[in-house]
TIMI-913594 format. One record per residue (C-alpha): residue in one letter; chain; x, z, y. Coordinates in nm, 2 decimals, decimal comma. Layout:
% TIMI-913594
+----+----+--------+--------+--------+
| aa | ch |      u |      w |      v |
+----+----+--------+--------+--------+
|  A |  A |      X |      Z |      Y |
...
+----+----+--------+--------+--------+
END
This chain:
% TIMI-913594
+----+----+--------+--------+--------+
| aa | ch |      u |      w |      v |
+----+----+--------+--------+--------+
|  M |  A |   0,47 |  -0,19 |  -1,39 |
|  I |  A |   0,42 |  -0,01 |  -1,05 |
|  F |  A |   0,21 |  -0,21 |  -0,80 |
|  R |  A |   0,31 |  -0,10 |  -0,46 |
|  A |  A |   0,32 |  -0,27 |  -0,08 |
|  A |  A |   0,55 |  -0,44 |   0,01 |
|  L |  A |   0,76 |  -0,29 |   0,29 |
|  P |  A |   1,02 |  -0,50 |   0,51 |
|  S |  A |   1,32 |  -0,34 |   0,33 |
|  D |  A |   1,22 |  -0,56 |   0,02 |
|  I |  A |   1,26 |  -0,89 |   0,20 |
|  R |  A |   1,59 |  -0,95 |   0,04 |
|  S |  A |   1,44 |  -0,90 |  -0,29 |
|  I |  A |   1,14 |  -1,08 |  -0,23 |
|  M |  A |   1,37 |  -1,41 |  -0,10 |
|  D |  A |   1,56 |  -1,37 |  -0,42 |
|  I |  A |   1,20 |  -1,38 |  -0,63 |
|  E |  A |   1,12 |  -1,70 |  -0,38 |
|  A |  A |   1,45 |  -1,87 |  -0,45 |
|  A |  A |   1,39 |  -1,82 |  -0,83 |
|  S |  A |   1,04 |  -1,95 |  -0,83 |
|  F |  A |   1,03 |  -2,21 |  -0,59 |
|  D |  A |   1,19 |  -2,57 |  -0,54 |
|  A |  A |   1,37 |  -2,55 |  -0,18 |
|  A |  A |   1,08 |  -2,82 |  -0,03 |
|  T |  A |   0,83 |  -2,57 |  -0,11 |
|  R |  A |   1,00 |  -2,23 |  -0,04 |
|  E |  A |   0,87 |  -2,01 |   0,25 |
|  S |  A |   1,11 |  -1,82 |   0,50 |
|  E |  A |   1,20 |  -1,48 |   0,56 |
|  E |  A |   1,06 |  -1,49 |   0,90 |
|  V |  A |   0,70 |  -1,58 |   0,72 |
|  F |  A |   0,75 |  -1,33 |   0,45 |
|  L |  A |   0,81 |  -1,03 |   0,70 |
|  S |  A |   0,50 |  -1,15 |   0,92 |
|  R |  A |   0,28 |  -1,12 |   0,61 |
|  I |  A |   0,41 |  -0,80 |   0,52 |
|  E |  A |   0,34 |  -0,67 |   0,89 |
|  I |  A |   0,02 |  -0,82 |   0,94 |
|  C |  A |  -0,13 |  -0,82 |   0,63 |
|  K |  A |  -0,03 |  -0,48 |   0,51 |
|  N |  A |  -0,29 |  -0,43 |   0,25 |
|  C |  A |  -0,27 |  -0,76 |   0,14 |
|  F |  A |   0,12 |  -0,81 |   0,02 |
|  I |  A |   0,23 |  -0,62 |  -0,30 |
|  V |  A |   0,53 |  -0,62 |  -0,52 |
|  F |  A |   0,57 |  -0,55 |  -0,89 |
|  E |  A |   0,83 |  -0,32 |  -0,96 |
|  D |  A |   0,98 |  -0,28 |  -1,31 |
|  A |  A |   0,91 |   0,10 |  -1,41 |
|  P |  A |   1,23 |   0,11 |  -1,60 |
|  S |  A |   1,49 |  -0,03 |  -1,38 |
|  H |  A |   1,28 |  -0,01 |  -1,03 |
|  T |  A |   1,37 |  -0,38 |  -1,01 |
|  L |  A |   1,15 |  -0,61 |  -0,80 |
|  C |  A |   1,06 |  -0,84 |  -1,04 |
|  G |  A |   0,74 |  -1,02 |  -0,84 |
|  Y |  A |   0,50 |  -1,01 |  -0,55 |
|  F |  A |   0,15 |  -1,11 |  -0,46 |
|  S |  A |   0,06 |  -1,20 |  -0,12 |
|  A |  A |  -0,26 |  -1,27 |   0,06 |
|  E |  A |  -0,43 |  -1,30 |   0,36 |
|  K |  A |  -0,81 |  -1,25 |   0,47 |
|  W |  A |  -0,98 |  -1,56 |   0,63 |
|  E |  A |  -1,33 |  -1,58 |   0,80 |
|  C |  A |  -1,40 |  -1,90 |   0,59 |
|  I |  A |  -1,28 |  -2,18 |   0,35 |
|  P |  A |  -1,12 |  -2,40 |   0,61 |
|  D |  A |  -1,23 |  -2,78 |   0,63 |
|  N |  A |  -0,90 |  -2,86 |   0,74 |
|  D |  A |  -0,67 |  -2,95 |   0,52 |
|  K |  A |  -0,36 |  -2,79 |   0,81 |
|  A |  A |  -0,48 |  -2,43 |   0,72 |
|  F |  A |  -0,25 |  -2,45 |   0,43 |
|  S |  A |   0,02 |  -2,57 |   0,54 |
|  L |  A |   0,35 |  -2,40 |   0,45 |
|  E |  A |   0,50 |  -2,18 |   0,68 |
|  H |  A |   0,18 |  -2,15 |   0,87 |
|  D |  A |   0,16 |  -1,82 |   1,09 |
|  P |  A |  -0,07 |  -1,56 |   0,91 |
|  A |  A |  -0,13 |  -1,40 |   1,26 |
|  S |  A |  -0,30 |  -1,70 |   1,33 |
|  S |  A |  -0,52 |  -1,71 |   1,03 |
|  H |  A |  -0,58 |  -1,34 |   0,91 |
|  R |  A |  -0,88 |  -1,16 |   0,98 |
|  P |  A |  -0,91 |  -0,84 |   0,88 |
|  T |  A |  -1,28 |  -0,84 |   0,84 |
|  G |  A |  -1,25 |  -1,17 |   0,64 |
|  S |  A |  -1,50 |  -1,25 |   0,37 |
|  V |  A |  -1,22 |  -1,50 |   0,20 |
|  L |  A |  -0,89 |  -1,38 |   0,04 |
|  Y |  A |  -0,66 |  -1,66 |   0,04 |
|  L |  A |  -0,41 |  -1,57 |  -0,20 |
|  S |  A |  -0,09 |  -1,71 |   0,01 |
|  S |  A |   0,18 |  -1,67 |  -0,30 |
|  F |  A |   0,27 |  -1,55 |  -0,65 |
|  A |  A |   0,58 |  -1,53 |  -0,79 |
|  L |  A |   0,76 |  -1,36 |  -1,08 |
|  L |  A |   1,13 |  -1,37 |  -1,17 |
|  P |  A |   1,21 |  -1,61 |  -1,47 |
|  A |  A |   1,27 |  -1,31 |  -1,71 |
|  Y |  A |   0,95 |  -1,19 |  -1,69 |
|  R |  A |   0,76 |  -1,53 |  -1,72 |
|  A |  A |   0,60 |  -1,68 |  -2,04 |
|  K |  A |   0,53 |  -1,33 |  -2,19 |
|  G |  A |   0,16 |  -1,30 |  -2,08 |
|  I |  A |   0,29 |  -1,09 |  -1,78 |
|  G |  A |   0,24 |  -1,32 |  -1,50 |
|  K |  A |  -0,15 |  -1,40 |  -1,61 |
|  K |  A |  -0,19 |  -0,98 |  -1,65 |
|  L |  A |  -0,04 |  -0,91 |  -1,29 |
|  F |  A |  -0,24 |  -1,19 |  -1,11 |
|  S |  A |  -0,57 |  -1,08 |  -1,31 |
|  Q |  A |  -0,49 |  -0,72 |  -1,18 |
|  S |  A |  -0,41 |  -0,80 |  -0,83 |
|  V |  A |  -0,68 |  -0,97 |  -0,79 |
|  D |  A |  -0,92 |  -0,71 |  -0,91 |
|  R |  A |  -0,73 |  -0,46 |  -0,67 |
|  F |  A |  -0,78 |  -0,67 |  -0,37 |
|  S |  A |  -1,14 |  -0,76 |  -0,46 |
|  S |  A |  -1,22 |  -0,39 |  -0,54 |
|  G |  A |  -1,04 |  -0,24 |  -0,24 |
|  N |  A |  -1,17 |  -0,50 |  -0,04 |
|  P |  A |  -1,59 |  -0,50 |  -0,05 |
|  E |  A |  -1,65 |  -0,75 |   0,24 |
|  V |  A |  -1,41 |  -1,03 |   0,06 |
|  K |  A |  -1,67 |  -1,23 |  -0,14 |
|  T |  A |  -1,41 |  -1,51 |  -0,20 |
|  A |  A |  -1,08 |  -1,59 |  -0,37 |
|  L |  A |  -0,91 |  -1,92 |  -0,26 |
|  L |  A |  -0,56 |  -2,04 |  -0,33 |
|  L |  A |  -0,36 |  -2,35 |  -0,34 |
|  V |  A |  -0,16 |  -2,42 |  -0,61 |
|  N |  A |   0,05 |  -2,75 |  -0,71 |
|  E |  A |  -0,07 |  -3,01 |  -0,96 |
|  A |  A |   0,26 |  -2,97 |  -1,15 |
|  W |  A |   0,25 |  -2,62 |  -1,19 |
|  R |  A |   0,10 |  -2,61 |  -1,55 |
|  G |  A |   0,15 |  -2,24 |  -1,64 |
|  A |  A |   0,03 |  -2,16 |  -1,27 |
|  L |  A |  -0,30 |  -2,39 |  -1,33 |
|  H |  A |  -0,34 |  -2,21 |  -1,63 |
|  I |  A |  -0,31 |  -1,85 |  -1,52 |
|  Y |  A |  -0,57 |  -1,92 |  -1,22 |
|  R |  A |  -0,86 |  -2,11 |  -1,46 |
|  K |  A |  -0,83 |  -1,82 |  -1,70 |
|  N |  A |  -0,88 |  -1,60 |  -1,43 |
|  G |  A |  -1,22 |  -1,79 |  -1,32 |
|  F |  A |  -1,06 |  -2,00 |  -1,07 |
|  S |  A |  -1,22 |  -2,38 |  -1,02 |
|  E |  A |  -1,11 |  -2,68 |  -0,85 |
|  L |  A |  -1,29 |  -2,73 |  -0,46 |
|  R |  A |  -1,04 |  -3,02 |  -0,34 |
|  R |  A |  -0,73 |  -3,18 |  -0,39 |
|  I |  A |  -0,44 |  -3,22 |  -0,09 |
|  A |  A |  -0,28 |  -3,56 |  -0,15 |
|  N |  A |   0,09 |  -3,53 |  -0,15 |
|  F |  A |   0,09 |  -3,19 |  -0,05 |
|  F |  A |   0,40 |  -3,07 |  -0,25 |
|  S |  A |   0,74 |  -3,22 |  -0,31 |
|  E |  A |   0,88 |  -3,09 |  -0,67 |
|  D |  A |   1,22 |  -3,25 |  -0,77 |
|  G |  A |   1,16 |  -3,49 |  -0,48 |
|  V |  A |   0,84 |  -3,65 |  -0,61 |
|  Q |  A |   0,51 |  -3,59 |  -0,41 |
|  T |  A |   0,25 |  -3,43 |  -0,59 |
|  D |  A |  -0,08 |  -3,33 |  -0,48 |
|  G |  A |  -0,24 |  -2,96 |  -0,39 |
|  I |  A |  -0,53 |  -2,83 |  -0,59 |
|  V |  A |  -0,74 |  -2,58 |  -0,36 |
|  M |  A |  -0,96 |  -2,31 |  -0,62 |
|  T |  A |  -1,19 |  -2,07 |  -0,56 |
|  K |  A |  -1,33 |  -1,83 |  -0,74 |
|  A |  A |  -1,65 |  -1,59 |  -0,63 |
|  L |  A |  -1,56 |  -1,22 |  -0,65 |
+----+----+--------+--------+--------+
END
């Protein structure tokens, strides 16, 4: 698997991965992803399947100054220009996704772990990793817990999963 920085030219593949990974109510727009690629250059990587050179997943993040007390900071479609701070000490993992063909094989766990390690070693100012996950996403919760993340708080009815409101779980990990 090749890890590389996301490029604006990757946007179609990124959006295909997004559509294959998330319910319509949870998907973020092309504009938000392009903004993350531009503003958070060293915090957005794609996973390229080495033999086929197919983009099979991505990991996007932003650096924040602190863990926000206000749950609104986690809103979908938030503008990374207003939240990303190049010298921030909190790495907010805004999105992680893999195409279905690459799931349930241990690949996600490995790529997630390697991505967090890559960002924490390349950004010594970052002391904490932070993410938000839908309580219904059991596979993702398993990966995050196995990587040392623990629940900080919940945001009631943050997600809509197949028309059902579900809580968002804010998780953290010291780096």
